[in-house]
C-alpha positions in Angstrom: -80.4 -2.7 201.3 -83.5 -0.7 200.5 -87.2 -1.5 200.5 -89.1 -4.0 198.4 -92.7 -4.3 197.3 -93.9 -7.8 197.3 -96.9 -8.3 194.9 -99.1 -11.3 195.7 -100.8 -12.3 192.5 -102.9 -15.0 194.3 -104.3 -12.2 196.5 -105.1 -10.2 193.4 -107.0 -13.1 191.9 -108.8 -13.7 195.2 -110.0 -10.1 195.3 -111.2 -10.3 191.7 -113.3 -13.3 192.7 -114.6 -11.4 195.7 -115.8 -8.7 193.4 -117.5 -11.3 191.3 -119.2 -12.8 194.3 -120.6 -9.4 195.4 -121.9 -8.6 191.9 -122.8 -12.1 190.5 -125.2 -10.8 187.9 -122.8 -8.2 186.5 -119.9 -8.3 184.1 -116.7 -6.8 185.3 -114.1 -4.2 184.2 -111.0 -4.6 186.3 -109.6 -1.1 186.7 -105.8 -1.1 186.3 -105.2 2.6 185.6 -102.2 4.5 187.1 -99.9 1.6 186.6 -102.5 -0.7 188.3 -102.6 1.6 191.3 -98.8 1.4 191.6 -98.8 -2.4 191.4 -97.5 -2.7 187.8 -99.7 -2.4 184.7 -98.6 -5.5 182.8 -98.1 -7.9 185.7 -101.6 -7.1 186.9 -103.2 -7.3 183.5 -101.7 -10.7 182.9 -102.8 -11.9 186.3 -106.4 -10.8 185.7 -107.1 -12.8 182.6 -110.3 -14.0 184.2 -111.8 -10.5 184.2 -114.4 -9.8 181.5 -112.5 -6.7 180.5 -110.0 -4.1 181.7 -110.3 -0.4 182.3 -107.6 2.4 182.2 -107.7 6.2 182.4 -105.8 7.1 179.3 -105.4 6.0 175.7 -101.6 5.5 176.1 -102.2 3.0 178.9 -104.5 1.0 176.7 -102.0 1.1 173.8 -99.3 -0.2 176.0 -101.5 -3.2 177.0 -102.4 -3.9 173.4 -98.7 -3.8 172.3 -97.9 -6.2 175.1 -100.4 -8.7 173.7 -103.4 -8.1 176.0 -106.5 -8.8 173.9 -109.3 -8.4 176.5 -111.7 -5.6 175.9 -110.2 -2.3 177.3 -112.3 0.7 178.3 -110.6 4.1 178.4 -112.4 5.9 181.2 -111.4 9.4 180.1 -111.8 8.8 176.4 -109.9 10.5 173.7 -108.9 14.2 173.4 -106.9 14.4 170.2 -107.3 13.1 166.6 -104.3 10.8 167.2 -106.0 9.3 170.3 -109.2 8.8 168.4 -107.3 7.0 165.6 -105.5 4.9 168.2 -108.8 4.0 169.9 -110.1 2.7 166.5 -106.9 1.0 165.4 -106.4 -0.9 168.7 -110.2 -1.5 169.2 -110.5 0.3 172.5 -113.8 1.2 174.2 -114.0 4.8 175.2 -116.0 7.0 177.5 -117.7 10.0 175.8 -118.2 12.7 178.3 -117.6 16.1 176.7 -118.9 17.9 173.6 -115.4 18.3 172.3 -115.2 14.5 171.8 -118.4 14.6 169.7 -116.8 17.4 167.6 -113.7 15.2 167.0 -115.9 12.3 165.9 -117.8 14.6 163.5 -114.6 15.9 161.8 -112.5 12.7 161.6 -113.0 9.3 160.0 -111.6 6.1 161.6 -110.7 2.7 160.3 -113.0 0.7 162.6 -116.1 1.8 164.5 -115.5 2.4 168.2 -117.5 1.1 171.1 -118.6 4.1 173.2 -119.9 4.6 176.7 -121.9 7.8 177.1 -121.1 9.2 180.5 -123.8 11.0 182.5 -122.9 13.5 185.3 -125.3 12.5 188.0 -123.6 14.5 190.8 -119.8 13.9 190.7 -119.5 17.1 188.7 -116.2 16.2 187.1 -116.8 14.6 183.7 -119.9 13.7 181.9 -122.9 15.2 180.1 -125.5 17.0 182.3 -128.9 15.1 182.2 -130.5 17.7 180.0 -127.7 17.2 177.4 -127.8 13.4 177.4 -130.5 12.9 174.7 -128.7 14.9 172.0 -125.4 13.2 172.8 -127.1 9.8 172.7 -128.7 10.6 169.3 -125.4 11.8 167.8 -123.5 8.7 168.9 -126.2 6.3 167.8 -126.3 7.8 164.3 -122.6 8.3 163.7 -120.8 5.8 161.4 -117.6 5.9 163.5 -119.5 4.5 166.5 -120.3 0.9 167.0 -124.0 0.0 167.4 -125.1 -0.5 171.0 -123.9 2.6 172.8 -123.8 2.1 176.5 -124.4 4.5 179.4 -122.4 5.0 182.6 -121.9 7.3 185.5 -119.5 7.6 188.5 -120.3 7.7 192.2 -118.9 10.6 194.3 -119.7 9.5 197.8 -120.2 5.8 197.8 -117.6 5.3 200.6 -120.1 6.8 203.1 -123.2 4.7 203.5 -125.0 7.5 205.4 -124.5 10.0 202.7 -127.8 10.6 200.7 -125.8 11.7 197.6 -125.4 8.2 196.3 -129.1 7.4 196.3 -129.7 10.7 194.6 -127.2 9.8 191.9 -128.7 6.3 191.4 -132.2 7.9 190.9 -130.8 10.5 188.5 -129.0 7.9 186.5 -132.1 5.7 186.3 -134.1 8.6 184.9 -131.5 9.2 182.3 -130.7 5.6 181.3 -134.0 3.8 181.5 -135.4 5.1 178.3 -132.3 4.0 176.3 -132.7 0.3 176.9 -128.9 -0.4 176.8 -126.1 -1.7 178.9 -125.2 0.4 182.0 -122.4 0.8 184.5 -122.4 2.6 187.8 -120.6 0.7 190.5 -117.0 1.4 191.4 -115.5 -0.6 194.4 -117.6 1.4 196.9 -120.7 0.6 194.9 -119.9 -3.1 194.6 -119.4 -3.3 198.3 -122.0 -1.0 199.7 -124.7 -0.1 197.2 -126.5 -3.1 195.7 -128.6 -0.8 193.5 -125.4 0.3 191.6 -124.5 -3.3 190.5 -126.0 -3.0 187.0 -124.8 -4.7 183.8 -121.1 -3.8 184.3 -119.2 -3.0 187.5 -115.8 -1.4 187.7 -113.8 -2.6 190.7 -110.6 -0.6 191.4 -109.0 -0.3 194.8 -110.7 -3.4 196.1 -108.7 -5.5 193.6 -105.6 -4.4 195.4 -106.9 -5.5 198.8 -107.9 -2.1 200.3 -111.4 -1.0 201.3 -113.0 2.1 199.8 -115.4 2.3 202.7 -114.8 4.9 205.3 -113.4 3.4 208.5 -113.0 -0.1 207.1 -110.1 -2.1 205.8 -109.8 -4.7 203.1 -109.9 -7.5 205.7 -113.4 -6.3 206.7 -114.6 -6.8 203.1 -113.0 -10.3 202.7 -110.1 -8.9 200.7 -106.4 -9.8 200.8 -103.6 -7.2 200.6 -101.7 -7.5 197.3 -98.8 -5.2 198.0 -96.6 -5.6 201.1 -94.0 -2.9 201.4 -91.0 -3.9 203.5 -87.4 -3.1 204.4 -84.8 -3.9 207.0 -83.1 -2.4 210.0 -79.7 -0.9 209.0 -78.6 0.4 212.4 -79.4 0.2 216.1 -78.2 2.9 218.5 -78.7 3.6 222.2 -79.5 7.1 223.2 -79.8 8.7 226.7 -82.9 10.3 228.1 -83.5 13.7 226.5 -81.9 12.9 223.2 -83.7 14.3 220.2 -84.4 12.0 217.2 -84.2 13.0 213.6 -84.7 16.2 211.8 -85.7 19.2 214.1 -85.5 16.9 217.1 -89.3 16.6 217.0 -89.3 13.5 219.2 -87.2 13.2 222.4 -86.2 10.1 224.2 -88.2 9.8 227.5 -85.6 7.5 228.9 -82.4 5.8 227.8 -83.5 3.5 225.0 -82.6 1.7 221.8 -83.6 3.3 218.5 -83.6 1.5 215.1 -82.9 3.0 211.7 -84.9 1.5 208.8 -83.9 1.9 205.2 -87.1 3.5 203.9 -88.4 7.0 203.6 -90.4 9.4 201.4 -87.9 8.8 198.6 -89.4 5.3 198.4 -93.0 6.4 198.8 -93.5 6.1 202.5 -95.5 9.1 203.6 -93.4 12.0 205.0 -96.3 13.1 207.2 -96.7 9.8 209.0 -96.6 11.0 212.7 -94.7 9.4 215.6 -96.5 6.3 216.9 -97.5 5.2 213.3 -97.0 1.4 213.5 -94.7 -0.9 211.5 -94.4 -4.6 212.0 -91.0 -5.8 213.3 -90.7 -9.5 213.7 -94.5 -9.6 213.4 -95.0 -7.2 216.3 -96.1 -3.6 216.2 -93.5 -1.1 216.9 -94.0 2.7 216.7 -92.2 5.1 214.3 -90.5 8.0 216.1 -89.4 11.4 214.8 -89.8 12.7 211.3 -89.6 10.4 208.2 -86.7 11.5 206.1 -86.0 10.8 202.4 -84.2 7.5 202.9 -84.7 6.4 206.5 -87.1 6.3 209.4 -86.6 5.6 213.1 -88.3 3.1 215.4 -88.7 2.8 219.2 -87.3 -0.5 220.2 -88.3 -0.5 223.9 -90.8 -3.3 223.2 -88.3 -5.2 221.1 -85.2 -5.8 223.2 -84.0 -8.6 220.9 -84.2 -6.7 217.6 -81.1 -6.8 215.4 -79.6 -5.2 212.4 -81.0 -6.9 209.3 -84.4 -7.7 210.8 -87.3 -7.3 208.4 -89.8 -4.5 208.9 -93.2 -4.4 207.2 -94.4 -0.9 206.4 -97.8 -1.9 205.2 -99.4 -4.9 203.7 -99.6 -8.4 205.1 -100.6 -8.0 208.8 -100.7 -4.2 208.7 -103.4 -2.6 206.6 -102.4 0.2 204.2 -105.6 2.0 205.2 -104.3 2.3 208.7 -101.0 3.8 207.7 -102.8 6.2 205.2 -105.2 7.3 207.9 -102.3 8.1 210.3 -100.7 10.2 207.5 -103.9 12.0 206.5 -104.2 10.4 203.1 -105.8 7.3 201.5 -104.4 3.9 200.5 -104.7 4.8 196.8 -102.1 7.5 197.3 -99.7 5.2 199.2 -99.9 2.5 196.4 -99.5 5.0 193.6 -96.6 6.8 195.4 -94.2 3.9 195.6 -91.2 5.1 193.7 -89.0 3.5 191.0 -86.1 2.7 193.2 -88.2 0.2 195.2 -87.6 -3.3 194.0 -90.8 -5.2 193.1 -91.1 -8.9 193.6 -93.9 -11.2 192.6 -95.3 -14.2 194.5 -98.4 -16.3 194.0 -98.2 -16.5 190.2 
């Protein structure tokens, strides 16, 4: 009796609609990279048929979608890095981000069966991928004159600090991008989830919602509920044992938590082997019978412990929600010193996935 992850597809579609409402003049790439942020690549793609297009990180993700019958436009955000990936992008009619000179070299030395739609990526301050502003013109000229590239090259960038509305870096990026892109008179894309929610100036021709689709907020100190979003994943398990320990009894590995009085302690079948964060400290909440109960002691691979002093009627078999409906993943992530993205992506293969709201 281990944990399960319930995926609410109606919540996913609600969040897509919320992104559309926030950027009504933009078309939308639904970002489903990294196995749809741990939610399941194909199930999420099939549920998001209303999206204008999809976006993934890598060519192999896009090929999997094509082979499964997904025919929406698909943008590969990292682009191609080998001749085989370039040929696959052409064969499967993928859109690609062009962000390094090596990609231009591959295009110049290989022919493809069908021209490829390209997005020229500009590094406006993220300093990860993209052409520096002074190199954009030559890359633009190359792409627009190359026979392997479809007409109508578009331009994009990525925000580094959109989660913080007080950080001037985003406005500086928007200004830098405008200087680079205005003279090209083409389609543009800037906004990720943080841009869609917090930066109206980033909502250009195309937006790229990611984490918000799954019901979590990208904004510092906020949750998905604050943004009108609904949680898509609810991770839950059950109590497998209840014991009574006397005052002074240590709980779990290294006895890092000690009973302050004689008390009941529950054991839940969930741990870091399932993707629950090992560094979640004591007092991190779970929901037991729809009431908050604190975790105590260290999280182990397969189990965690709960303080039942506020739940005298709890029984073996009772359901425990670890995050999701009624308990924001952002809160659990914050307690564990991480982000909701990592929680979602870290759910392991032994967790049973269930779908509702189809």
